[in-house]
C-alpha atoms as an extended CHARMM CRD file, in Angstrom:
* protein
*
        92  EXT
         1         1  MET       CA            -31.4470000000      264.3430000000        9.7330000000  PROA      1               0.0000000000
         2         2  MET       CA            -33.8690000000      267.2480000000        9.2850000000  PROA      2               0.0000000000
         3         3  LYS       CA            -31.2340000000      269.7210000000       10.4700000000  PROA      3               0.0000000000
         4         4  ARG       CA            -28.7930000000      268.5080000000        7.7830000000  PROA      4               0.0000000000
         5         5  PHE       CA            -31.4940000000      268.8040000000        5.1330000000  PROA      5               0.0000000000
         6         6  VAL       CA            -32.2830000000      272.3960000000        6.1520000000  PROA      6               0.0000000000
         7         7  ILE       CA            -28.5930000000      273.2840000000        6.0800000000  PROA      7               0.0000000000
         8         8  PHE       CA            -28.2560000000      271.6440000000        2.6630000000  PROA      8               0.0000000000
         9         9  LEU       CA            -31.2180000000      273.6620000000        1.3580000000  PROA      9               0.0000000000
        10        10  ALA       CA            -29.7660000000      276.8810000000        2.7580000000  PROA      10              0.0000000000
        11        11  ILE       CA            -26.4120000000      276.2510000000        1.0730000000  PROA      11              0.0000000000
        12        12  ALA       CA            -28.0800000000      275.2450000000       -2.2010000000  PROA      12              0.0000000000
        13        13  ALA       CA            -30.2160000000      278.4070000000       -2.1590000000  PROA      13              0.0000000000
        14        14  ALA       CA            -27.1690000000      280.5860000000       -1.4720000000  PROA      14              0.0000000000
        15        15  LEU       CA            -25.2890000000      278.9950000000       -4.3690000000  PROA      15              0.0000000000
        16        16  LEU       CA            -28.2760000000      279.3030000000       -6.6690000000  PROA      16              0.0000000000
        17        17  PHE       CA            -28.8380000000      282.9790000000       -5.9070000000  PROA      17              0.0000000000
        18        18  GLY       CA            -25.1170000000      283.6360000000       -6.1970000000  PROA      18              0.0000000000
        19        19  CYS       CA            -25.1690000000      282.2200000000       -9.7180000000  PROA      19              0.0000000000
        20        20  VAL       CA            -28.1870000000      284.1690000000      -10.9080000000  PROA      20              0.0000000000
        21        21  GLN       CA            -26.9440000000      286.9960000000      -13.0680000000  PROA      21              0.0000000000
        22        22  THR       CA            -28.2350000000      290.3920000000      -12.1020000000  PROA      22              0.0000000000
        23        23  GLY       CA            -27.5470000000      293.7280000000      -13.6610000000  PROA      23              0.0000000000
        24        24  THR       CA            -25.0510000000      293.6610000000      -16.4650000000  PROA      24              0.0000000000
        25        25  PRO       CA            -23.2080000000      290.9770000000      -18.4270000000  PROA      25              0.0000000000
        26        26  ASN       CA            -20.2090000000      289.4920000000      -16.6090000000  PROA      26              0.0000000000
        27        27  ASN       CA            -21.3920000000      291.2430000000      -13.4270000000  PROA      27              0.0000000000
        28        28  THR       CA            -19.6320000000      294.4400000000      -14.4750000000  PROA      28              0.0000000000
        29        29  THR       CA            -20.8160000000      297.7590000000      -13.2160000000  PROA      29              0.0000000000
        30        30  ILE       CA            -21.8460000000      300.3480000000      -15.7740000000  PROA      30              0.0000000000
        31        31  SER       CA            -21.4450000000      303.9640000000      -14.7880000000  PROA      31              0.0000000000
        32        32  PRO       CA            -24.7500000000      305.8590000000      -14.7260000000  PROA      32              0.0000000000
        33        33  GLU       CA            -23.1110000000      308.2880000000      -17.1600000000  PROA      33              0.0000000000
        34        34  LYS       CA            -22.9000000000      305.5030000000      -19.7730000000  PROA      34              0.0000000000
        35        35  TYR       CA            -25.9240000000      303.3410000000      -18.8360000000  PROA      35              0.0000000000
        36        36  CYS       CA            -28.8260000000      302.9390000000      -21.2650000000  PROA      36              0.0000000000
        37        37  VAL       CA            -31.7750000000      300.6980000000      -22.0220000000  PROA      37              0.0000000000
        38        38  GLN       CA            -32.4880000000      301.9310000000      -25.5450000000  PROA      38              0.0000000000
        39        39  ASP       CA            -30.8440000000      304.1460000000      -28.1690000000  PROA      39              0.0000000000
        40        40  SER       CA            -32.9310000000      307.1560000000      -27.1560000000  PROA      40              0.0000000000
        41        41  ASP       CA            -31.2620000000      307.0990000000      -23.7120000000  PROA      41              0.0000000000
        42        42  CYS       CA            -27.9510000000      308.0460000000      -25.3580000000  PROA      42              0.0000000000
        43        43  ALA       CA            -26.6550000000      311.3410000000      -26.7030000000  PROA      43              0.0000000000
        44        44  CYS       CA            -23.4130000000      312.9140000000      -27.8360000000  PROA      44              0.0000000000
        45        45  GLY       CA            -22.1120000000      316.4020000000      -27.2210000000  PROA      45              0.0000000000
        46        46  VAL       CA            -20.1830000000      317.6620000000      -24.2070000000  PROA      46              0.0000000000
        47        47  HSD       CA            -20.2670000000      316.3660000000      -20.6320000000  PROA      47              0.0000000000
        48        48  ILE       CA            -22.4320000000      318.6180000000      -18.4600000000  PROA      48              0.0000000000
        49        49  VAL       CA            -19.7650000000      318.8310000000      -15.7340000000  PROA      49              0.0000000000
        50        50  THR       CA            -16.3850000000      318.5940000000      -17.4710000000  PROA      50              0.0000000000
        51        51  GLY       CA            -17.2670000000      320.2160000000      -20.8150000000  PROA      51              0.0000000000
        52        52  ASP       CA            -15.2670000000      317.4950000000      -22.6010000000  PROA      52              0.0000000000
        53        53  CYS       CA            -16.5920000000      315.7930000000      -25.7260000000  PROA      53              0.0000000000
        54        54  PHE       CA            -18.7150000000      312.9590000000      -24.4060000000  PROA      54              0.0000000000
        55        55  ALA       CA            -21.0820000000      310.2250000000      -25.5850000000  PROA      55              0.0000000000
        56        56  GLY       CA            -23.2380000000      308.7040000000      -22.8840000000  PROA      56              0.0000000000
        57        57  ASN       CA            -26.5300000000      308.8280000000      -21.0450000000  PROA      57              0.0000000000
        58        58  ALA       CA            -28.4670000000      311.8700000000      -22.2860000000  PROA      58              0.0000000000
        59        59  GLN       CA            -28.8830000000      313.1570000000      -18.7180000000  PROA      59              0.0000000000
        60        60  TYR       CA            -25.1340000000      313.8440000000      -18.6370000000  PROA      60              0.0000000000
        61        61  VAL       CA            -24.7880000000      315.3600000000      -22.1200000000  PROA      61              0.0000000000
        62        62  ASP       CA            -25.2220000000      318.9610000000      -23.2390000000  PROA      62              0.0000000000
        63        63  THR       CA            -26.2880000000      318.4330000000      -26.8440000000  PROA      63              0.0000000000
        64        64  SER       CA            -26.3650000000      322.1680000000      -27.5600000000  PROA      64              0.0000000000
        65        65  LYS       CA            -22.5570000000      322.0340000000      -27.7210000000  PROA      65              0.0000000000
        66        66  GLN       CA            -21.4490000000      319.5090000000      -30.3190000000  PROA      66              0.0000000000
        67        67  CYS       CA            -18.1540000000      317.7990000000      -31.1110000000  PROA      67              0.0000000000
        68        68  PRO       CA            -18.7890000000      316.7880000000      -34.7520000000  PROA      68              0.0000000000
        69        69  ASP       CA            -15.6720000000      314.6850000000      -35.3680000000  PROA      69              0.0000000000
        70        70  PHE       CA            -16.1060000000      312.9720000000      -31.9950000000  PROA      70              0.0000000000
        71        71  CYS       CA            -19.8550000000      312.3310000000      -32.2550000000  PROA      71              0.0000000000
        72        72  THR       CA            -20.3450000000      311.5330000000      -35.9220000000  PROA      72              0.0000000000
        73        73  GLY       CA            -16.8090000000      310.7900000000      -37.1090000000  PROA      73              0.0000000000
        74        74  ILE       CA            -14.8780000000      312.6690000000      -39.7580000000  PROA      74              0.0000000000
        75        75  ALA       CA            -16.8190000000      310.9060000000      -42.5290000000  PROA      75              0.0000000000
        76        76  GLY       CA            -20.1360000000      311.2020000000      -40.6620000000  PROA      76              0.0000000000
        77        77  ASN       CA            -20.3850000000      307.4480000000      -40.2380000000  PROA      77              0.0000000000
        78        78  PHE       CA            -20.7150000000      307.1580000000      -36.4350000000  PROA      78              0.0000000000
        79        79  ARG       CA            -23.8430000000      307.2370000000      -34.2770000000  PROA      79              0.0000000000
        80        80  THR       CA            -24.3060000000      306.9080000000      -30.5390000000  PROA      80              0.0000000000
        81        81  LYS       CA            -26.3210000000      303.7780000000      -29.7590000000  PROA      81              0.0000000000
        82        82  CYS       CA            -27.1810000000      301.6200000000      -26.7660000000  PROA      82              0.0000000000
        83        83  VAL       CA            -25.1590000000      298.3960000000      -26.9760000000  PROA      83              0.0000000000
        84        84  ASP       CA            -25.4070000000      295.9310000000      -24.0770000000  PROA      84              0.0000000000
        85        85  ASN       CA            -26.7220000000      298.7210000000      -21.8340000000  PROA      85              0.0000000000
        86        86  VAL       CA            -23.7660000000      301.0220000000      -22.5960000000  PROA      86              0.0000000000
        87        87  CYS       CA            -23.9910000000      304.1600000000      -24.7430000000  PROA      87              0.0000000000
        88        88  THR       CA            -21.3780000000      303.5640000000      -27.4240000000  PROA      88              0.0000000000
        89        89  GLY       CA            -20.2780000000      305.1620000000      -30.6750000000  PROA      89              0.0000000000
        90        90  VAL       CA            -20.8410000000      302.6910000000      -33.5150000000  PROA      90              0.0000000000
        91        91  ARG       CA            -20.0870000000      302.7830000000      -37.2160000000  PROA      91              0.0000000000
        92        92  VAL       CA            -23.1830000000      302.9300000000      -39.4190000000  PROA      92              0.0000000000
């Protein structure tokens, strides 16, 4: 009887820990290049490796080289913000 109870507890614990959400919503993986905790983690400019216009984690962005239409939008109504732990361009 005790052996069954221990097995039951082990299975219940495995199911419980399997259901606990860790990391990001929907258990998706966010690239370190896009990951953020707050708005100040994000920047827009060019990617430090590719040189392409890029909005993401500030560690991967060269802000000395800007892409105005990409970063702020043609009308200047976009900003790079941290939304659900992803650096994203949003309309302001």
